[in-house]
Structure formats: structure tokens, C-alpha cells
C-alpha positions in Angstrom: 0.2 0.0 0.0 2.9 2.2 0.8 4.2 2.4 -2.8 0.5 3.0 -4.1 0.5 6.4 -1.9 3.9 7.2 -2.6 3.6 6.9 -6.4 0.5 8.6 -6.1 1.5 11.4 -4.4 4.8 11.6 -6.9 2.1 11.5 -9.6 0.4 14.7 -8.3 3.9 16.6 -7.5 4.8 15.9 -11.4 1.4 17.2 -12.7 2.0 20.2 -10.4 5.2 21.0 -11.7 3.9 19.7 -15.4 0.8 22.6 -14.9 3.2 25.3 -13.7 5.5 24.3 -16.7 2.1 24.9 -19.1 1.4 27.9 -17.3 4.7 29.4 -18.0 5.1 28.3 -22.0 1.5 29.2 -23.0 1.6 32.8 -20.5 5.2 33.9 -21.3 5.8 32.2 -24.7 2.7 31.1 -26.6 1.1 34.4 -25.9 1.8 37.7 -25.3 3.1 38.6 -22.1 0.5 41.9 -21.3 2.6 42.8 -17.9 5.5 43.1 -19.8 3.7 45.2 -23.2 2.1 47.6 -20.0 6.0 47.9 -18.5 6.9 48.7 -22.5 4.4 51.6 -22.5 5.1 52.3 -19.2 8.8 53.0 -20.1 8.2 54.7 -23.1 5.5 57.3 -21.3 8.3 57.7 -18.5 10.7 59.1 -21.0 8.4 60.9 -22.8 7.9 62.8 -20.0 11.4 63.5 -18.8 12.2 64.9 -22.4 9.7 67.3 -22.0 10.7 68.1 -18.4 14.2 68.7 -19.8 12.8 70.9 -22.2 11.4 72.6 -19.8 13.4 72.9 -16.4 16.6 71.5 -18.3 18.9 68.7 -18.4 20.6 69.0 -14.4 17.0 69.4 -12.9 15.4 66.4 -15.0 18.4 64.2 -13.8 17.7 65.3 -10.4 14.3 64.3 -10.5 15.0 61.0 -12.2 17.6 60.0 -9.8 14.7 60.8 -6.7 12.6 58.4 -8.9 15.2 55.5 -8.8 15.6 56.2 -5.1 12.0 56.2 -4.2 11.3 53.2 -5.8 14.6 51.3 -4.7 16.0 51.3 -8.4 20.1 52.4 -9.4 20.3 55.0 -11.7 23.3 54.7 -13.9 24.4 56.7 -17.0 26.2 54.4 -20.0 27.7 55.8 -23.1 26.7 53.8 -26.3 30.3 52.0 -26.5 29.5 50.4 -23.0 26.3 49.3 -23.5 25.6 45.5 -23.0 25.4 43.9 -26.7 21.6 43.2 -26.6 21.0 47.0 -25.7 23.4 47.8 -28.2 22.0 45.8 -31.3 18.0 47.3 -30.0 19.1 51.1 -30.1 21.5 50.2 -33.4 18.1 48.9 -35.3 15.5 51.0 -36.6 12.6 50.2 -34.3 8.6 50.7 -35.3 7.6 50.7 -31.3 9.5 52.4 -28.5 12.7 53.0 -30.4 14.6 55.3 -27.4 13.5 52.2 -24.7 14.4 48.9 -24.0 13.9 46.1 -21.5 16.5 43.5 -21.1 16.3 39.7 -20.2 16.4 40.8 -16.7 13.5 43.5 -17.0 15.7 46.2 -16.6 15.2 49.7 -18.4 17.5 51.2 -20.8 16.4 54.7 -22.2 17.7 57.8 -24.0 16.7 61.5 -24.0 18.1 64.0 -25.9 21.5 62.8 -26.8 22.5 60.0 -28.8 25.5 58.4 -27.2 23.6 58.7 -23.9 21.7 56.3 -22.0 20.0 55.5 -18.7 20.3 52.5 -17.0 17.7 51.7 -14.2 17.6 48.4 -12.1 16.2 47.3 -9.0 18.5 47.4 -6.1 18.1 44.5 -4.2 20.2 45.5 -1.2 17.4 47.9 -0.3 14.7 46.8 2.6 11.8 47.0 0.1 13.5 44.7 -2.5 14.3 42.2 0.0 10.8 42.4 1.4 9.3 41.7 -2.0 11.5 39.4 -2.8 10.7 37.6 0.7 7.0 37.9 0.0 7.6 36.4 -3.5 9.8 33.3 -1.8 6.6 32.7 0.6 3.8 32.4 -1.8 5.8 30.0 -3.8 6.2 28.4 0.1 2.5 28.3 0.5 1.4 27.0 -2.8 3.9 24.1 -2.4 3.1 23.5 1.6 -0.7 24.2 0.6 -0.2 21.2 -2.3 1.8 19.0 -0.4 -1.1 19.6 2.6 -4.0 18.6 0.3 -2.1 15.7 -1.4 -1.3 14.5 1.5 -5.1 14.9 3.3 -6.3 13.5 0.0 -3.8 10.4 0.3 -5.1 9.9 4.1 -8.8 10.0 3.2 -8.4 7.3 0.2 -6.0 5.4 2.9 -8.7 5.3 5.5 -11.0 3.5 3.0 -8.7 1.4 1.3 -7.6 0.0 4.2 -11.2 -1.0 5.5 -11.5 -2.5 2.1 -7.9 -4.2 2.3 -9.2 -5.4 5.7 -12.4 -7.2 4.4 -10.3 -8.4 1.4 -7.7 -10.0 3.5 -10.5 -11.7 6.0 -11.9 -13.3 2.9 -8.6 -14.6 1.2 -8.1 -16.2 4.6 -11.5 -18.1 4.7 -13.9 -15.9 6.4 -16.8 -15.9 3.8 -18.7 -13.5 5.6 -16.5 -10.7 5.1 -17.6 -7.6 3.4 -16.2 -4.3 3.2 -18.5 -1.3 4.4 -20.8 0.8 2.2 -21.4 3.9 3.7 -21.0 6.8 2.0 -17.8 7.9 4.1 -16.1 4.4 3.6 -16.5 4.0 -0.1 -13.8 4.2 -2.9 -16.2 4.6 -5.9 -18.3 1.6 -6.6 -15.4 -0.9 -5.9 -16.7 -1.5 -2.3 -20.2 -2.5 -3.7 -18.3 -4.6 -6.6 -15.9 -6.6 -3.9 -19.1 -7.7 -1.8 -21.2 -8.9 -5.1 -17.7 -10.5 -6.0 -17.7 -12.1 -2.4 -21.4 -13.2 -2.7 -20.8 -15.0 -5.3 -17.3 -16.6 -3.9 -19.1 -17.5 -0.9 -22.4 -19.0 -2.7 -20.2 -20.7 -4.8 -17.9 -22.6 -2.3 -20.9 -23.3 0.3 -22.5 -24.8 -2.4 -19.6 -27.1 -3.0 -18.6 -28.1 0.5 -22.6 -28.5 1.1 -22.3 -31.0 -2.0 -19.0 -32.4 -0.7 -20.3 -32.9 2.7 -23.4 -34.6 1.4 -21.9 -37.0 -1.2 -19.5 -38.1 1.4 -21.9 -38.6 4.1 -24.2 -40.6 1.7 -21.2 -42.7 0.5 -20.7 -44.1 3.9 -23.8 -46.2 3.7 -23.3 -47.9 0.2 -19.5 -48.6 1.3 -20.6 -50.3 4.7 -23.0 -52.3 3.1 -20.1 -53.6 0.6 -17.8 -54.3 3.6 -20.6 -55.8 5.9 -21.4 -58.1 2.6 -17.9 -58.9 1.8 -17.3 -60.1 5.7 -20.0 -62.3 5.4 -18.7 -63.8 2.1 -15.5 -64.0 4.0 -16.8 -65.5 6.7 -18.7 -68.4 4.2 -15.3 -70.5 3.8 -14.7 -69.4 0.3 -12.1 -70.7 -2.0 -8.3 -69.4 -1.8 -8.8 -67.2 -5.1 -12.1 -66.1 -3.7 -10.8 -65.0 -0.1 -8.2 -63.2 -2.4 -10.7 -61.1 -4.2 -12.9 -60.7 -0.5 -9.6 -59.1 1.1 -8.7 -56.6 -1.9 -12.5 -55.6 -1.6 -12.0 -54.9 2.2 -8.8 -53.3 1.8 -10.4 -50.7 -1.0 -13.6 -50.2 1.0 -11.5 -49.4 4.2 -9.2 -46.8 1.9 -12.5 -45.6 0.5 -13.9 -45.2 4.7 -10.8 -43.5 5.3 -10.5 -41.0 2.3 -14.3 -40.1 3.5 -13.2 -39.8 7.3 -9.9 -37.2 6.0 -12.5 -35.5 3.7 -15.2 -34.6 6.3 -12.6 -33.9 8.9 -10.6 -31.2 6.4 -14.2 -29.8 5.9 -14.8 -29.3 9.4 -11.5 -27.7 9.9 -11.6 -25.3 6.9 -14.8 -23.6 8.1 -14.2 -20.2 9.4 -16.5 -20.7 11.9 -14.7 -23.9 13.6 -13.3 -23.6 16.8 -10.4 -25.2 18.2 -10.5 -26.5 22.0 -7.0 -25.4 23.8 -5.9 -27.6 26.8 -2.5 -28.0 28.5 -1.2 -31.8 27.8 2.4 -33.7 27.5 3.7 -33.4 24.1 6.6 -35.4 25.1 4.2 -38.3 25.7 1.6 -37.3 22.9 5.1 -37.5 20.6 6.3 -40.9 22.0 3.0 -42.7 21.6 2.8 -41.5 17.5 6.2 -42.7 17.4 5.5 -45.8 19.0 2.8 -46.3 16.5 4.4 -45.3 13.4 7.6 -46.7 14.1 6.8 -50.6 13.2 7.6 -50.1 9.3 10.5 -47.4 9.3 12.5 -46.7 12.5 12.0 -43.0 13.9 14.7 -41.3 16.1 13.2 -38.8 18.3 15.2 -36.1 19.6 13.2 -33.5 22.4 15.6 -32.6 24.1 15.9 -28.9 23.3 12.4 -27.8 24.8 12.4 -26.3 27.9 8.8 -27.9 29.1 7.0 -30.8 27.7 3.4 -29.4 28.4 2.0 -26.8 26.3 -1.5 -25.4 25.9 -3.1 -26.2 22.5 -5.7 -28.5 21.1 -4.9 -31.9 21.4 -6.8 -33.9 19.3 -5.5 -31.7 16.5 -1.7 -31.7 17.4 -2.2 -35.8 17.7 -3.5 -35.5 14.0 -0.6 -33.4 12.8 2.0 -35.7 14.2 0.5 -38.5 12.9 -0.1 -37.3 9.1 3.4 -36.1 9.1 4.6 -39.6 10.2 2.5 -41.3 8.1 3.5 -39.5 4.9 7.3 -39.7 6.1 6.5 -43.9 6.5 5.3 -44.0 3.1 8.1 -42.6 1.3 11.4 -43.0 4.0 14.4 -45.8 2.7 15.3 -46.6 6.1 15.2 -44.0 8.7 12.9 -40.8 9.9 14.1 -38.4 12.1 11.8 -35.9 14.8 12.7 -33.3 16.2 11.2 -31.0 18.6 12.4 -27.6 19.7 11.4 -23.8 20.9 12.9 -20.7 19.4 13.5 -17.4 21.1 9.8 -16.8 21.2 9.1 -19.6 22.7 7.3 -21.1 19.8 7.2 -24.7 19.5 8.7 -26.3 16.4 8.4 -29.9 14.8 10.5 -31.1 12.7 10.0 -34.8 10.6 12.6 -35.4 7.9 12.9 -38.7 5.5 15.6 -39.9 3.5 13.5 -41.0 0.7 13.2 -39.3 -3.0 12.5 -35.9 -1.8 9.9 -33.2 -3.2 10.9 -31.2 -6.1 11.2 -27.3 -5.3 8.6 -26.7 -7.8 5.9 -28.6 -5.4 6.9 -27.0 -2.5 4.0 -23.8 -2.7 1.6 -26.6 -3.8 2.3 -29.7 -1.9 -0.2 -28.6 0.9 -3.2 -28.1 -1.5 -6.2 -30.9 -1.4 -5.3 -34.0 -3.8 -2.5 -32.3 -5.2 0.1 -34.9 -6.2 3.9 -33.6 -6.5 5.0 -36.2 -8.9 4.9 -39.4 -10.3 7.0 -41.3 -7.5 4.1 -40.1 -5.2 1.4 -42.1 -7.3 -2.0 -43.4 -5.9 -0.3 -46.6 -4.8 1.5 -44.4 -1.9 0.0 -41.1 -1.7 -2.5 -41.9 0.7 -6.1 -39.8 0.7 -3.8 -36.8 -0.2 -5.6 -34.8 2.3 -3.1 -35.2 5.2 -0.6 -32.3 4.4 -3.6 -30.6 3.5 -5.0 -30.9 7.3 -1.6 -30.0 8.7 -1.5 -26.9 7.2 -5.5 -26.2 8.5 -4.4 -27.0 12.0 -1.5 -24.8 11.6 -3.6 -21.9 10.6 -6.2 -22.6 13.5 -3.1 -22.4 16.1 -1.9 -18.9 13.9 1.3 -21.2 12.9 2.3 -22.8 9.7 4.1 -25.6 7.8 6.6 -25.2 5.8 8.5 -27.9 3.2 12.4 -28.3 2.4 14.8 -30.6 1.6 16.4 -32.9 4.5 19.9 -33.4 5.2 19.1 -36.9 5.0 18.4 -36.8 1.2 14.2 -36.6 1.6 11.7 -34.1 2.7 11.6 -31.8 5.7 8.5 -30.7 7.5 8.7 -27.8 9.6 5.2 -27.2 11.9 5.5 -24.3 14.0 2.8 -23.3 16.5 3.3 -20.1 18.2 3.5 -19.9 21.9 0.5 -20.4 23.3 -1.0 -19.3 26.9 -3.4 -21.0 28.8 -4.7 -17.4 29.9 -6.4 -16.8 26.4 
């Protein structure tokens, strides 16, 4: 967001500068500068007045009056010979002019004129050392300062008001992205960003309806499938008890294995759907983590030896949802047992903030880095090595991720020093006071 506000402010500043530049070009270059035109007329009128005074009162009296005029208007009066004129003034007076042939303003708007003598010129320039000129210069600078400060204040206020409104919309967006399907942007006039809030709410309503419809359908199908699966299991067991032939017994056993797998997948699917709902709250309690881990290790070490290291943790008593932590451990160890060749390591430690970190590693083939960002998606298959034959229900890691989210933690995957995959489950420091 900061980048948007910074870009907006810089854009407004550039627009302000371009507006001033356009004003400069249009007023002073394309169109006549009528202030300068008026100055030319004033200069010519002053020269005509002084010429008439010279004829009436003489040159000395006129110069005395001109000197007084310069002093009262905070200017300097200089008498310059033709040979000492600047090149621009010399070129002007040496060229026949239609308008104001005896008066000239240079690029600094300093006034040059000649009275009676052709080779004597009078130069009036602003005396910047006088208090009046200094005050004028200060006022001119203050005007620009006020314009710039006013522009910055207006731009900052505009960005601040937009920020307040966008922040509310952003918070609604984050809630919706985190699974809160009830999140909506405020639609009061003081909170709207054009029609963006209403458009966001329309989008959120459609997404919410679509997701809720899919979830309802999934749950309904999962529940309804349990009855025919139970019937298949019951009938297969009845057949197995009727002393079938060896070939028939093998087929019946295969049917029972398939139905058990289907029943397990349905259980996982229902469990994942329950965790995925934003309204599902975890039930925290104090329990002995070491005891829970030792039971999990004992359960899963039959196929592959598991090395357990929990020495770094200061206390084995934690405050969390025990069934969910147990489920996360079972899923991680089952996943490791499925792909490990001969070794699995499980370690538990705490970091500087006393957050719980559980690390499960195996010596299998590992997971390619391109799959790390999607490995926790439901039913995602990383590669052919992790196929249906040994990939389980496809919901184990997704459930672990949901358990971590429910505890405001996270789960990460990486490469293990053993050569296989490494899963790091982080559970933030839980307090039994909350």
C-alpha cells in the first residue's frame, strides 16, 4: 500500500510541476505577456515625460528628479555611453524600431532609455540591497512556499482519506482470502472507494455462494457414501466368513482393503471440511507433548525406524488442541513412513519466542522445489513417484496446514540433510490465559 500512496503523491507532484511549466509556456512564450507590454508602454511614457521636463527645466533638474524617482522606487540609476552598452541593448538601439525606439527592457527586465543625446543612455535597475526589494523578494518566495505547502497538505489529506477507505476494503479482502466468507466491505458513503466496495461485495457473495454450495455437496456426498461402503464391507465380511476358496478369499480381502481406503478418505474429507470452515473453533487444553509424541512414534515406527529428539524443549507441557496436534503428528509421520527408505527423524524444539517447532525428516527421494508451494493443497500430486499407490488420501498434508492455521502457525516443506523431504510445523507460543 505504501508504494501506491508514494506513487500517487509523486504523480500529483509531477502533475503540479507540469501545470506550472504549461502555464509558463502558454503565458510567457505562446501568448503575449501583457505585463511586459504594459511595462513597455510605461517606459515609453516615462521617457516622454522626462524629455518634456528636460525641455522645460533643463537637463540637470531632470536628472535630479530621475535620481529621486530611482531612489524612491528602490532602483539604481546609471548613465552609460553607447560603447559601454551590453550587446543586447546596443543591438536594439542600433536597429530601427517601429515601437518604442528609445526605450528597451533587457532579459532581466532592467530599463534602458535615451533622452536627447544620441550616445548617452540611462539605465534603471532594481536595487536588491534595499529593505523594500528584500521584502518583495521574501514575499515572492513565501508565495511559492505557501503554494507548495498547500499542495503537499492537500495531497497528504487526500491520500490519508483514501488510505482510510482503502484500508477498510483491504481488511475485508484479507479476511475473505483467509477463509472468512462473511467478510464484506463497508458500503457507507464515508467508506466507499467509488463503486469498488459494492463490486467487491458482489464478488464476495458469488464466491461465498459457490464455495458453500461445493462444500455442502461434498459433505452430502461424503455422508451418503458411507452407507453403501458399509454395506459393501458387511457383505464382503459375510462372504469371507462363508469359507470361500483361496482365490475368492483374496478378492474379498482386496474389496475390504479398498472399502477401508474409501472409508478413510471420506473421514479425511469430512475432517478437512470441518477444519476449513471459518466458524470452527479449536479446543485448547494443557497436555504433555512428549508423551503424545512418544505414542505417535511408537505407532508409526513399525515399518520404518524413527529417531526422536526432544532435548531442546524447555517444557513438555503445552497449551493447544491435543486431538489436532496428534492428528498433525500422525499425518506427518504417516507421510514420512510412506516415502522413507530406511530412516525418519523427528525433533522438537522452541525458538527465542518460545514457539513450538516440530521437524519431521526422511531419507526418501524428497520433493522437487517446484512443488513446495502446492504440496499442501488438497489432492495435489507432487510427481509420479508419489502416485495413488502410495500417496494416501491426498488430504493428509492439507489437514496439517489447516491445523497450523487454526493455531495461527504455519507448515513449511524443504530438503532434508538425510536426502528426503523435511517438514517444519510451527505452533506459536500458546498461553492458557487466552
